[in-house]
N, CA, C and O atoms as CSV, one atom per row, in Angstrom:
chain,resi,resn,atom,element,x,y,z
A,1,MET,N,N,-12.603,2.065,-21.281
A,1,MET,CA,C,-13.440,1.029,-21.827
A,1,MET,C,C,-13.440,1.231,-23.345
A,1,MET,O,O,-13.557,2.356,-23.830
A,2,TRP,N,N,-13.308,0.134,-24.083
A,2,TRP,CA,C,-13.156,0.192,-25.533
A,2,TRP,C,C,-14.192,-0.661,-26.241
A,2,TRP,O,O,-14.601,-1.702,-25.727
A,3,LYS,N,N,-14.617,-0.223,-27.423
A,3,LYS,CA,C,-15.442,-1.063,-28.280
A,3,LYS,C,C,-14.506,-2.086,-28.915
A,3,LYS,O,O,-13.479,-1.713,-29.483
A,4,VAL,N,N,-14.844,-3.353,-28.828
A,4,VAL,CA,C,-13.948,-4.408,-29.271
A,4,VAL,C,C,-13.686,-4.352,-30.772
A,4,VAL,O,O,-12.530,-4.398,-31.193
A,5,LYS,N,N,-14.727,-4.255,-31.583
A,5,LYS,CA,C,-14.545,-4.321,-33.032
A,5,LYS,C,C,-13.826,-3.104,-33.600
A,5,LYS,O,O,-12.943,-3.251,-34.445
A,6,SER,N,N,-14.184,-1.917,-33.155
A,6,SER,CA,C,-13.621,-0.700,-33.736
A,6,SER,C,C,-12.375,-0.197,-33.013
A,6,SER,O,O,-11.585,0.549,-33.592
A,7,GLY,N,N,-12.191,-0.595,-31.756
A,7,GLY,CA,C,-11.076,-0.080,-30.971
A,7,GLY,C,C,-11.286,1.349,-30.491
A,7,GLY,O,O,-10.360,1.967,-29.966
A,8,VAL,N,N,-12.495,1.880,-30.665
A,8,VAL,CA,C,-12.815,3.244,-30.255
A,8,VAL,C,C,-13.075,3.279,-28.747
A,8,VAL,O,O,-13.770,2.419,-28.207
A,9,GLU,N,N,-12.509,4.281,-28.080
A,9,GLU,CA,C,-12.727,4.424,-26.643
A,9,GLU,C,C,-14.174,4.817,-26.389
A,9,GLU,O,O,-14.675,5.774,-26.979
A,10,ALA,N,N,-14.848,4.076,-25.509
A,10,ALA,CA,C,-16.258,4.320,-25.224
A,10,ALA,C,C,-16.462,5.111,-23.941
A,10,ALA,O,O,-17.446,5.841,-23.824
A,11,ASP,N,N,-15.560,4.986,-22.980
A,11,ASP,CA,C,-15.706,5.679,-21.705
A,11,ASP,C,C,-14.378,5.616,-20.971
A,11,ASP,O,O,-13.593,4.693,-21.186
A,12,THR,N,N,-14.122,6.585,-20.111
A,12,THR,CA,C,-12.930,6.569,-19.266
A,12,THR,C,C,-13.364,6.796,-17.825
A,12,THR,O,O,-14.459,7.293,-17.560
A,13,PHE,N,N,-12.501,6.428,-16.916
A,13,PHE,CA,C,-12.798,6.575,-15.501
A,13,PHE,C,C,-11.735,7.442,-14.844
A,13,PHE,O,O,-10.558,7.371,-15.199
A,14,VAL,N,N,-12.145,8.243,-13.908
A,14,VAL,CA,C,-11.231,9.107,-13.172
A,14,VAL,C,C,-10.388,8.233,-12.242
A,14,VAL,O,O,-10.925,7.325,-11.607
A,15,PRO,N,N,-9.076,8.488,-12.148
A,15,PRO,CA,C,-8.257,7.729,-11.200
A,15,PRO,C,C,-8.805,7.850,-9.776
A,15,PRO,O,O,-9.383,8.872,-9.406
A,16,VAL,N,N,-8.615,6.790,-8.986
A,16,VAL,CA,C,-9.161,6.725,-7.630
A,16,VAL,C,C,-8.024,6.609,-6.626
A,16,VAL,O,O,-7.125,5.788,-6.804
A,17,ASP,N,N,-8.053,7.417,-5.577
A,17,ASP,CA,C,-7.107,7.281,-4.475
A,17,ASP,C,C,-7.632,6.176,-3.575
A,17,ASP,O,O,-8.688,6.328,-2.962
A,18,VAL,N,N,-6.909,5.067,-3.489
A,18,VAL,CA,C,-7.405,3.899,-2.757
A,18,VAL,C,C,-7.109,3.949,-1.264
A,18,VAL,O,O,-7.422,3.001,-0.543
A,19,GLY,N,N,-6.519,5.025,-0.793
A,19,GLY,CA,C,-6.193,5.136,0.629
A,19,GLY,C,C,-7.377,4.883,1.539
A,19,GLY,O,O,-7.224,4.268,2.595
A,20,THR,N,N,-8.547,5.342,1.153
A,20,THR,CA,C,-9.730,5.156,1.995
A,20,THR,C,C,-10.249,3.721,1.953
A,20,THR,O,O,-11.065,3.337,2.790
A,21,TYR,N,N,-9.788,2.930,0.993
A,21,TYR,CA,C,-10.243,1.542,0.872
A,21,TYR,C,C,-9.299,0.555,1.578
A,21,TYR,O,O,-9.630,-0.623,1.716
A,22,MET,N,N,-8.136,1.024,2.020
A,22,MET,CA,C,-7.149,0.134,2.642
A,22,MET,C,C,-7.624,-0.349,4.008
A,22,MET,O,O,-8.267,0.388,4.755
A,23,LYS,N,N,-7.288,-1.622,4.324
A,23,LYS,CA,C,-7.620,-2.195,5.631
A,23,LYS,C,C,-6.352,-2.766,6.240
A,23,LYS,O,O,-5.568,-3.423,5.554
A,24,ALA,N,N,-6.152,-2.521,7.515
A,24,ALA,CA,C,-4.965,-2.998,8.213
A,24,ALA,C,C,-4.885,-4.522,8.167
A,24,ALA,O,O,-5.895,-5.209,8.319
A,25,GLY,N,N,-3.692,-5.034,7.959
A,25,GLY,CA,C,-3.470,-6.479,8.004
A,25,GLY,C,C,-3.638,-7.191,6.677
A,25,GLY,O,O,-3.496,-8.413,6.630
A,26,THR,N,N,-3.934,-6.486,5.600
A,26,THR,CA,C,-4.074,-7.147,4.304
A,26,THR,C,C,-3.432,-6.303,3.207
A,26,THR,O,O,-3.454,-5.073,3.257
A,27,SER,N,N,-2.868,-6.977,2.230
A,27,SER,CA,C,-2.279,-6.264,1.091
A,27,SER,C,C,-3.265,-6.161,-0.067
A,27,SER,O,O,-2.945,-5.582,-1.105
A,28,VAL,N,N,-4.462,-6.719,0.102
A,28,VAL,CA,C,-5.494,-6.664,-0.923
A,28,VAL,C,C,-6.364,-5.431,-0.682
A,28,VAL,O,O,-6.820,-5.188,0.435
A,29,ILE,N,N,-6.582,-4.670,-1.730
A,29,ILE,CA,C,-7.429,-3.478,-1.636
A,29,ILE,C,C,-8.597,-3.658,-2.596
A,29,ILE,O,O,-8.396,-3.743,-3.808
A,30,CYS,N,N,-9.802,-3.715,-2.071
A,30,CYS,CA,C,-11.000,-3.886,-2.892
A,30,CYS,C,C,-11.604,-2.515,-3.196
A,30,CYS,O,O,-11.949,-1.759,-2.287
A,31,VAL,N,N,-11.723,-2.213,-4.471
A,31,VAL,CA,C,-12.301,-0.950,-4.914
A,31,VAL,C,C,-13.440,-1.281,-5.873
A,31,VAL,O,O,-13.263,-2.059,-6.811
A,32,VAL,N,N,-14.587,-0.698,-5.638
A,32,VAL,CA,C,-15.737,-0.940,-6.503
A,32,VAL,C,C,-16.130,0.377,-7.159
A,32,VAL,O,O,-16.317,1.389,-6.483
A,33,ARG,N,N,-16.252,0.352,-8.464
A,33,ARG,CA,C,-16.692,1.520,-9.217
A,33,ARG,C,C,-17.797,1.076,-10.155
A,33,ARG,O,O,-17.832,-0.085,-10.563
A,34,GLY,N,N,-18.671,1.954,-10.491
A,34,GLY,CA,C,-19.770,1.632,-11.396
A,34,GLY,C,C,-19.494,2.122,-12.807
A,34,GLY,O,O,-18.761,3.088,-13.015
A,35,ALA,N,N,-20.084,1.449,-13.757
A,35,ALA,CA,C,-20.020,1.876,-15.150
A,35,ALA,C,C,-21.444,2.147,-15.606
A,35,ALA,O,O,-22.360,1.402,-15.257
A,36,PHE,N,N,-21.635,3.181,-16.364
A,36,PHE,CA,C,-22.963,3.544,-16.834
A,36,PHE,C,C,-23.297,2.740,-18.090
A,36,PHE,O,O,-23.241,3.257,-19.206
A,37,LEU,N,N,-23.643,1.478,-17.890
A,37,LEU,CA,C,-23.921,0.593,-19.019
A,37,LEU,C,C,-25.118,1.050,-19.834
A,37,LEU,O,O,-25.203,0.761,-21.027
A,38,ASN,N,N,-26.044,1.762,-19.201
A,38,ASN,CA,C,-27.224,2.237,-19.933
A,38,ASN,C,C,-26.861,3.312,-20.958
A,38,ASN,O,O,-27.683,3.638,-21.814
A,39,LYS,N,N,-25.657,3.866,-20.891
A,39,LYS,CA,C,-25.219,4.866,-21.857
A,39,LYS,C,C,-24.464,4.248,-23.034
A,39,LYS,O,O,-24.134,4.942,-23.995
A,40,LEU,N,N,-24.192,2.943,-22.957
A,40,LEU,CA,C,-23.447,2.274,-24.021
A,40,LEU,C,C,-24.392,1.701,-25.065
A,40,LEU,O,O,-25.424,1.119,-24.730
A,41,ALA,N,N,-24.036,1.868,-26.319
A,41,ALA,CA,C,-24.802,1.259,-27.400
A,41,ALA,C,C,-24.590,-0.251,-27.360
A,41,ALA,O,O,-23.540,-0.709,-26.908
A,42,PRO,N,N,-25.556,-1.028,-27.820
A,42,PRO,CA,C,-25.354,-2.485,-27.870
A,42,PRO,C,C,-24.070,-2.815,-28.643
A,42,PRO,O,O,-23.752,-2.182,-29.650
A,43,GLY,N,N,-23.347,-3.816,-28.145
A,43,GLY,CA,C,-22.107,-4.223,-28.797
A,43,GLY,C,C,-21.159,-4.856,-27.806
A,43,GLY,O,O,-21.468,-4.975,-26.620
A,44,ALA,N,N,-19.992,-5.265,-28.300
A,44,ALA,CA,C,-18.969,-5.893,-27.473
A,44,ALA,C,C,-17.989,-4.827,-26.985
A,44,ALA,O,O,-17.600,-3.936,-27.740
A,45,TYR,N,N,-17.594,-4.930,-25.716
A,45,TYR,CA,C,-16.691,-3.967,-25.098
A,45,TYR,C,C,-15.597,-4.687,-24.326
A,45,TYR,O,O,-15.746,-5.848,-23.945
A,46,ARG,N,N,-14.489,-3.976,-24.101
A,46,ARG,CA,C,-13.400,-4.489,-23.268
A,46,ARG,C,C,-13.070,-3.424,-22.225
A,46,ARG,O,O,-12.770,-2.280,-22.565
A,47,LEU,N,N,-13.128,-3.812,-20.960
A,47,LEU,CA,C,-12.769,-2.943,-19.848
A,47,LEU,C,C,-11.328,-3.258,-19.476
A,47,LEU,O,O,-10.989,-4.420,-19.256
A,48,GLU,N,N,-10.474,-2.237,-19.402
A,48,GLU,CA,C,-9.073,-2.418,-19.037
A,48,GLU,C,C,-8.771,-1.595,-17.794
A,48,GLU,O,O,-9.119,-0.416,-17.726
A,49,VAL,N,N,-8.118,-2.218,-16.803
A,49,VAL,CA,C,-7.780,-1.526,-15.557
A,49,VAL,C,C,-6.378,-1.905,-15.112
A,49,VAL,O,O,-5.857,-2.961,-15.469
A,50,ARG,N,N,-5.778,-1.020,-14.324
A,50,ARG,CA,C,-4.509,-1.313,-13.667
A,50,ARG,C,C,-4.378,-0.418,-12.450
A,50,ARG,O,O,-5.064,0.598,-12.338
A,51,ALA,N,N,-3.502,-0.796,-11.546
A,51,ALA,CA,C,-3.249,-0.007,-10.343
A,51,ALA,C,C,-1.854,0.592,-10.447
A,51,ALA,O,O,-0.944,-0.024,-11.001
A,52,GLY,N,N,-1.692,1.798,-9.910
A,52,GLY,CA,C,-0.385,2.454,-9.916
A,52,GLY,C,C,-0.218,3.305,-8.682
A,52,GLY,O,O,-1.177,3.571,-7.957
A,53,ASN,N,N,1.020,3.734,-8.446
A,53,ASN,CA,C,1.265,4.600,-7.292
A,53,ASN,C,C,1.937,5.895,-7.740
A,53,ASN,O,O,2.267,6.059,-8.915
A,54,ASP,N,N,2.133,6.803,-6.803
A,54,ASP,CA,C,2.737,8.098,-7.115
A,54,ASP,C,C,4.189,7.965,-7.570
A,54,ASP,O,O,4.726,8.874,-8.203
A,55,GLY,N,N,4.827,6.838,-7.251
A,55,GLY,CA,C,6.220,6.620,-7.631
A,55,GLY,C,C,6.394,6.123,-9.057
A,55,GLY,O,O,7.517,5.884,-9.500
A,56,GLY,N,N,5.290,5.965,-9.778
A,56,GLY,CA,C,5.379,5.530,-11.170
A,56,GLY,C,C,5.304,4.028,-11.373
A,56,GLY,O,O,5.342,3.559,-12.510
A,57,LYS,N,N,5.200,3.268,-10.298
A,57,LYS,CA,C,5.069,1.815,-10.441
A,57,LYS,C,C,3.609,1.466,-10.690
A,57,LYS,O,O,2.709,2.117,-10.160
A,58,SER,N,N,3.377,0.431,-11.501
A,58,SER,CA,C,1.995,0.008,-11.755
A,58,SER,C,C,1.935,-1.483,-12.040
A,58,SER,O,O,2.937,-2.111,-12.384
A,59,THR,N,N,0.757,-2.026,-11.890
A,59,THR,CA,C,0.527,-3.436,-12.187
A,59,THR,C,C,0.372,-3.598,-13.701
A,59,THR,O,O,0.299,-2.619,-14.443
A,60,ALA,N,N,0.324,-4.832,-14.129
A,60,ALA,CA,C,0.014,-5.114,-15.531
A,60,ALA,C,C,-1.449,-4.751,-15.783
A,60,ALA,O,O,-2.263,-4.759,-14.860
A,61,TRP,N,N,-1.776,-4.435,-17.030
A,61,TRP,CA,C,-3.171,-4.179,-17.388
A,61,TRP,C,C,-3.966,-5.459,-17.247
A,61,TRP,O,O,-3.486,-6.531,-17.618
A,62,ARG,N,N,-5.149,-5.366,-16.726
A,62,ARG,CA,C,-6.102,-6.481,-16.643
A,62,ARG,C,C,-7.296,-6.098,-17.491
A,62,ARG,O,O,-7.666,-4.925,-17.551
A,63,SER,N,N,-7.906,-7.075,-18.149
A,63,SER,CA,C,-9.049,-6.736,-18.992
A,63,SER,C,C,-10.157,-7.771,-18.860
A,63,SER,O,O,-9.924,-8.915,-18.472
A,64,ALA,N,N,-11.343,-7.346,-19.187
A,64,ALA,CA,C,-12.518,-8.220,-19.220
A,64,ALA,C,C,-13.382,-7.769,-20.384
A,64,ALA,O,O,-13.620,-6.575,-20.566
A,65,GLU,N,N,-13.846,-8.723,-21.165
A,65,GLU,CA,C,-14.735,-8.394,-22.278
A,65,GLU,C,C,-16.170,-8.723,-21.888
A,65,GLU,O,O,-16.428,-9.695,-21.179
A,66,PHE,N,N,-17.100,-7.895,-22.362
A,66,PHE,CA,C,-18.512,-8.114,-22.074
A,66,PHE,C,C,-19.337,-7.586,-23.239
A,66,PHE,O,O,-18.839,-6.838,-24.080
A,67,VAL,N,N,-20.586,-7.980,-23.275
A,67,VAL,CA,C,-21.484,-7.577,-24.350
A,67,VAL,C,C,-22.676,-6.842,-23.757
A,67,VAL,O,O,-23.268,-7.289,-22.774
A,68,VAL,N,N,-23.022,-5.719,-24.357
A,68,VAL,CA,C,-24.222,-4.976,-23.996
A,68,VAL,C,C,-25.268,-5.305,-25.045
A,68,VAL,O,O,-25.052,-5.095,-26.238
A,69,LYS,N,N,-26.402,-5.822,-24.594
A,69,LYS,CA,C,-27.480,-6.178,-25.516
A,69,LYS,C,C,-28.648,-5.228,-25.331
A,69,LYS,O,O,-28.844,-4.665,-24.254
A,70,GLU,N,N,-29.414,-5.058,-26.388
A,70,GLU,CA,C,-30.612,-4.235,-26.304
A,70,GLU,C,C,-31.628,-4.948,-25.420
A,70,GLU,O,O,-31.846,-6.151,-25.558
A,71,ALA,N,N,-32.239,-4.208,-24.525
A,71,ALA,CA,C,-33.210,-4.797,-23.607
A,71,ALA,C,C,-34.482,-5.182,-24.351
A,71,ALA,O,O,-34.903,-4.510,-25.293
A,72,ALA,N,N,-35.074,-6.264,-23.911
A,72,ALA,CA,C,-36.366,-6.678,-24.464
A,72,ALA,C,C,-37.425,-5.693,-23.990
A,72,ALA,O,O,-37.296,-5.124,-22.906
A,73,PRO,N,N,-38.461,-5.485,-24.780
A,73,PRO,CA,C,-39.533,-4.574,-24.357
A,73,PRO,C,C,-40.146,-5.034,-23.032
A,73,PRO,O,O,-40.339,-6.230,-22.812
A,74,LEU,N,N,-40.440,-4.104,-22.182
A,74,LEU,CA,C,-41.032,-4.398,-20.879
A,74,LEU,C,C,-42.541,-4.495,-21.033
A,74,LEU,O,O,-43.179,-3.561,-21.518
A,75,ASN,N,N,-43.112,-5.618,-20.624
A,75,ASN,CA,C,-44.536,-5.807,-20.661
A,75,ASN,C,C,-45.083,-5.477,-19.277
A,75,ASN,O,O,-45.023,-6.305,-18.369
A,76,VAL,N,N,-45.606,-4.295,-19.120
A,76,VAL,CA,C,-46.042,-3.801,-17.805
A,76,VAL,C,C,-47.141,-4.686,-17.239
A,76,VAL,O,O,-47.247,-4.794,-16.017
A,77,GLY,N,N,-47.954,-5.317,-18.051
A,77,GLY,CA,C,-49.055,-6.166,-17.587
A,77,GLY,C,C,-48.597,-7.420,-16.880
A,77,GLY,O,O,-49.415,-8.086,-16.246
A,78,GLU,N,N,-47.312,-7.775,-16.960
A,78,GLU,CA,C,-46.816,-9.007,-16.315
A,78,GLU,C,C,-46.571,-8.824,-14.834
A,78,GLU,O,O,-46.316,-9.807,-14.137
A,79,PHE,N,N,-46.637,-7.600,-14.323
A,79,PHE,CA,C,-46.334,-7.371,-12.914
A,79,PHE,C,C,-47.558,-7.382,-12.101
A,79,PHE,O,O,-47.493,-7.204,-10.885
């Protein structure tokens, strides 16, 4: 994950073995991972991901940009 303006790496993710996510009869593998957004400073970020195998083949990089904003103060009396 990268900060858009500076290009500085903000976080990395450990590679995942998708074998446990595979389902018979489909070539689509759904993998869900979490990002610790509460650890990111407010700003624009780009998440980049790709899939690869042990043989060195991989998909093209895919990316998504998102913005982390500072949370508004919580008014406890509203609950």
